[in-house]
N, C-alpha and C positions, 0 to 999 in steps of 0.2 A: 891674517890670523891674530887674534887677541889672546895672548897668554898672560899669566900672572906670576908674581913673585911668590905667591902662596895661595892657599884656598881662601875663599870668602873675601877676596880683595875687591870684589864688585865687577868681575868680568861679565857675568850674565846680565846685570843691569845695564852696564855700558853698551854691550852689544845690542840689547833691546832699544836703548835710546838712539844709538847710531843707526839702527835699522829704520826706526821711524823718521829720523832726520834725513837720511838719504832717500827714503821713499817719498818724503815730502818734496824732494828736489826733482822727482819724476823718474828716478831709477827703479828698475825692478830688482828688488833686494830679496835674498833668501838667507836664512840662518843655517848654520851647520855646526854640530858638535860631534866629533868622531866617537868619543866615549864619555859617558856621563855616569856618575854614581849618585843615585838619589832614590828615595822612596816616595818622592813627590812627583807623580807621573800624570800624564794626560792621555786621553783617548784621541787618536787621530781619525780623520774622516776616511782614511783608507784601511781602517780596521785593525790598527795596532796600538802600541803605546810607546811614548817617548818621555823624556824628562820634561817636567812642567816648565822649566826655564825656556826650552826650545819652543814649546807651544806659545809661550808669551812672546818670544821673539818673532814667531810667525805672525801672531796678531799684530805686532808692531809693523810688520811688512804689509799688512792687509791681505795675507795669504792663508789658506787653510793649512793646518799642521799636517805634516807627512812623516811617515816612518823614516824616510831618507834623511830627515833633518837631524836625527840622532840614532844612527844605525846600531850602536852598541850601548846598551843601558844595563848597568849593574844595580840590582836592588838588594841592599844588605839584608841578610836574615840572621845575623849574629856578628860576633867580633871578627871572625875570619872567613865567613862564607857569604855568598851572594847568589841571587837568581840572575842568570845571564839571559838578557833579551836581545835578540839579533834581528834587526830590521822589523821591529815591532812585535815579534813573537817569542815566546819562551823557548829557550834552547835547552838549558840544563841548570842545575845548581853546581857552583864551582867553589873551591877553596882558594884563598888568596894566592897561595904558593903555586897551585896548579894553573891558575889563571895566567900567570906570567908566561907559561908555555903555550897558551892558546892564542896569544896575540898575533903570531904569524898567520894562523888560520883565519883570524878575523879581519886582517888588513884588506883582503880582496873585497869583502862586503862593504867595508868603509869606503874604499875607492869607488866601488860601483855606485853607492848611494851619492857620493860627492859628484861623480861624473853626471849623474842624472840631474842633480840640482844645477850644476854649472852650465848645462845646456839650456836651462830655462831662464837664467838670470843675467842681468847686467853686472851685478856685484853679489858675491857670496861672502858673508861675514862669518868667519870660523872662530869658534870659541875653544880654547884649550881647557885642560882639566888640572886642578891642583896647582903644582908649582912647575915652572919651566926648568928649574934647577935640580930635579930629581934624577941625577945622573945614574943612580943605582938602578933605575928602571928604564934607562935609555935603550937598551937592547930590545928590539922588536916593538918599540914604543909606537902606539897608534894614536895617542891622545895629544901630544905636544910636538916636540921637535921631530919625532919620527914621521908624523903626518906632514909637517911643514916641509921636510926633506922630500917626501914622496911626491908632492905636487908643486914644489918650489914656491911655497907661500911665504911672502914677507911677513915678519912678525913684529907686532907692537906689544911691548911689555908694560903691564899695569902694576903699580905698587900702591899700597894703602897707607897713607900718611897717618891716619887715625890710630893705627896700631903702634906707631913709633918705629924708628930704625929704617925708614923707607929708603934713605940714601944707601945704607949698607946692603939692603935687600936688592936694590936695583944694580948697583955696582958689583955686588957679590955674585949675582947671577952670571954676569959676564965672566967673572973669574973662574967659576966652577964648571961651566959648560965647555964643550969642545970649541976649538977655534972656528970650525965650520958652522956650528950652531950659533955661536955668538955673532957671526957675520950675517945670519939670517935676521937678526933683530935690527930693525931700521929706525925705530923710534920708541918713545916711552910716554906714558901718561901717569900722573900722580893723582890718585883718587881720594875723595872724602876729606878735603881740607876744611878745617874749622877755623874761624877767626879771620884775621887779615891776610889775604893771599900774598901781599907784597913781602911778608916776613919770610916766605920761602923762595923768593926770586933767586937768591944766591944758591939755594939748594938745587933748583932746577938747572942753573948754569953749571954747577959743579958736576952733576951727573952727566950732562951733555958733553962737557969737556973731557971728563974722565973716560967715558965710554965711546964717544964719537957718534952716539945716537941722537936723533932729532927730538927735541922737546916739543911734544904735540899738544900738551895742555895740562893745566893744574885745575882739577875739578872740585869745586866746593861741595860740601855735604848738602844733600837735597832731601829735606824731611818728607816731601811728597812721594819720594821713591818708596817709602814704606807702605804705600797703598798698593804696591805691586806684590804678587805672590812671592813668598819666601821660598828659597830653593831647598834648604835643609833645616834641621831642628835648631842649629846654632842661630841661624837668621831668625827663626820663629821666636826664640827666647828673647833676642834683642828687641824684636818688634813688640812683643808682649810687654816688656819692661817699659818701652816708650809709650805704648797705649795706656798702660796702667798709670803712668805718671800724668798723662793727659786727663785720664778719667778722674783722678783725684782733684784736679783743678776745677772740675765742674760738679763734683759730687755734692757740694753744699747746696746746690739748687734744689735737688730732690734726690731721695735715696734711689740708687740705680739698681737694676736687676743684675745680680751677681752670678756670673757663670764661671765655673771651675773646670779646667781641663787637666787631668792627670797626664804628665809627660812620661809616656812609656818608651822603652828603648827603640822599638821598631815602628814608631808613629809614622803614618803615611797619609798622603793627600790631605795634609793639614791646612791647605788653602781653603778648605771648606769653612774655616773659621773667619776668613778675611772679612766677609760682610758684617760679621758681628763686631769686628774692630771699628768699623765705620759708624756704627750706631751710637749716638750720644747717650742713649739710655742704658747701655750695657757696659758693665765693668767686667772685663775678661781677665781671669787670673790663671796662671800656669803653676801647677803643683809639681815640684821636682821630687825625685826619690829622696826619701829621708825626711820629708815634710808631711804632716797630716793635711788632709783636705780641709781648706778653710770653710767657714760657714758660707753658704750660698743658697741661691734659689734653684739653680739648674746645674747639673753635672753632665758634661758631654764626653763620651768616649769616642775619639775619632778612629779613622782607619788604622790598620796595622799590617805590616808586611809579614809578620810571624805571629799569628793570633794566639796560638797555644803558648808560645814563649812569653808574649806580653801579658797574657792572662796569669801565668805563673808569677810574673813580676808583680802584677797588681795585688795578688794574694800575699806575696812576701812582704809588701809594704803595709799590709793591713788595710788597704784601700777598699777591698771587697766588703769588709765589715762596716767601714765608714759609709760606703755607698748605700748599703742596706739600711743602716740607721737613718741616713738622710731621707730615704723613701718612706720609712716608717714614721718619720717626723713630719711628713707632708711635703717633702721636696720632690723635685722632678729629675729624671735621668733620661738622656737621649744617647743612643748608640748609632754610629754611622759605619757601615760596612763591617770591618773587623770588630769594632766596638759593639755593633748590633749583635754579632755572633756571641760575644762574651756575655751578653745579658741573658742568654738562654740557659736551658737546663744542662746541655752538654755540647761539646765540640769534638768531632773525630776527624783525624787526618790519617786515613788508612794507607795512603800512598806516599806519605812523607813529602807532600807538595810544598809545604812551607817550613820544612825542617825535619827532624826525626819523626817517624810515624808514631802516632799515639792518640790518646783521647783524654779529655778532662771534663770535670764538672764545671759548669759555668756559674754565673752569679745567681741563677734561678729567679730572676726578676721578670722574665718573660717565659711563657709556656711554649718554648720553641726548642728545636734541636737542629744542629748543623753538621753536615758531613762534607768535608772538603774533597774536591775531585781534581783531576788533572786538567780539565778544561777550564778556560777562563772566559768570563763574560766581559766583553769590551764593546759597549754600545752607548751612543748618545740617546737620551730619553727626554720626553716631555709629558707632563700630566697635570694633576691637580691634587690638592689636599682632599682626602676622602670626606672629611666632615664639613669643611667650610667652602671647598671648591676653588681656593686660590691657586693660580697657576704656579707650577714648579718646572724647572728645567735643569738638566745636569747630565750625568753619565754614570754608568755602572762599570766597575772594574773589580771583579772578585772571582774567586774560585769557590765552588761548593753550592749546596742547596740547603735552604732553611725551611723547615716545616713545623707545624704545631698549631694548637688550638688558638693561640693569640693572633695567628695570621688571619683568623676570621674577622679580626678587627684591624683592617689595614690602615696604615698611616696615610698612604697616598694611592692614587690610581695612575698607572703608566700605560698608555696605549690601551685604555679600557680594562687593563688587568690590575687586580689588587696587588699591592706591594707593601712590605713592611709589617709591623705588628704593634699593637698597643695593649698594655696590661689591663686587667679587669678593673683596677682602680684608676686607670687613665693617666697615671703619673710616670709611666715608663714607656718610651717609644723606641722603635728601631727601624732602620731603613738601609737599603743598599745604595740609595741615590746620593752620589756626591754632587754638591752644588745645591742642595735643598734650600739653603739660605740666600741664594743669589737674587731671586726676585723679591723685592721689598714687601709686597703685599703678603706673600706667603711667610716671609721672615717675621713680620710684625704679627701675623695671625698666630704663629707658633709661640712667639714671646708673650702674646696676650693670654695664652693658656696658662702661662707661668706667672706673669706679672700683672694680670688683671686689666683694669680700665685704662691705665696709663699708656698701654700699647694699642688701644683702640684708635680708630681714625680721629676721634675728637679728644684723645688723651694727650697729656702733657709731653710724654716722650715721643709719641708719634709726631706731634707738631714740631718738637725740637729738631727732628731730622727731616723736616719737610723739604729741604733743599737737596736731599739725597735723590739720585736717579732711581727710576723704577727697577732697574737691574744693576747689580754690582759690576757687571761687565762695563757699563758706562763709566764707572769710577776708575776702572783700570785704564780705559781708553783716555780719559782725561789726564791720568798720571803719566801715561806714555807721551802725550803731547807736551806736558810740562817738562818732562825729562828731555825730550828732543830739543826744545828751546834752550834748556839749560846747557846742554852739550854744544849747541850751536854757538853759544856765547863763550864757552871756556875751552873748546878744543878746536884746533885748526882743521876743519873738515876738508878744506881744499888740499892741504898738505897731506892729510891722511889718505885721501882718495888717490893722490898721485903716487903713493907708495904701492898701490895695488898692482898685481901682475897677472898675466894670463897663466892659468895653471898648466902644468906639464905632467907627464907620466900617467895620465888617466885614459 
């Protein structure tokens, strides 16, 4: 089990890299995360949803994603509440304080899912959640030491040196956890080292001597890892900053197509944007609350876990007015899933599916209306752009039905059925299809609508990205291979494997 000294220390990425590395050795590897909290989710092939990170780890193993890989998923709907998904299906909406009392009820589901995976694999790589030292949450814990205790899993602790204080965070974890939990930790990894690794050799030795844990590796920062899907909005912001800096270095060649994404509190499934990061002709900008939307060619409203709440935030920021002015001035707007719903005349949530029941006026840029329901659509889809016929692939993950006259101008066709909507002026588009930018031909076709000839097959930006694969999935595969080789060089994989144990108590 891979646990961390804190959130966002790189556990998910390390598990993905280790999964690919051990799979390359001929082992049948499966990933497992007892409890995840993320609005970046994936549709599984067995008809449910799990955290996007576990779907990526499954890909690293060369295996289809299963609901058993992440049996408990919490999808935040506000500061203190979240939608609870158990073994891929919505269970209920819970408040943070109430959830602590639900963990004992959830542990049997967690152990059931883990047992099914353990029977299928040579090696199960388990990812913890948050910090291993959250002793205030230790009672009934299912995410970290509570799970490790239940199945007798040896633990490897990961610290992030890029944050600073990594020695204190590693040694401090041993100090604050119980003696029994400290004994479960067998080794440690220091992640995201920048600069000369030899400068931290004494630090690695100090932690090993002070804790008695085995030093398994000092992992240098790997820029290619940013081609992998981000797990939460914090990672998304870091990624966008990095890409923005890269974009500025090439912008002198030719003016890029500027894409702005308003960062709303409950943003979800934002890996839809990843293919745009890879395009050399696109400058992707993230607008945070308190900032006006910068001048751009295209505004994208991504998915949302609480559409009415995010719509209210968008209006509070004055972004609704700026988006309408952008369209009136000849700009383009695209909405995906929750963002698509926001572009319409109205949204109603009569059952309180995504928060308090209610309804609100949308941005009125598409002649559509949406009514949210209790049922959720979770399906992989394949189709084509309605106008140009370019292939699109992806998935739907939404509640509710959208109808209206602009649906008579569909953006795409999925399984011969019209889907999405286009405004009468053709500058506002909406779709429920996550992954619409994955296939490069479709991506460049959509960008050509905004950016003109530069994104046509004989255009400058199309040519500039000629080495990009036909599908962004291949970019992810390449990044996983690079990550696996990187970890093979900087982690003692043999020693790590020797720490593994046969699970008990299942």
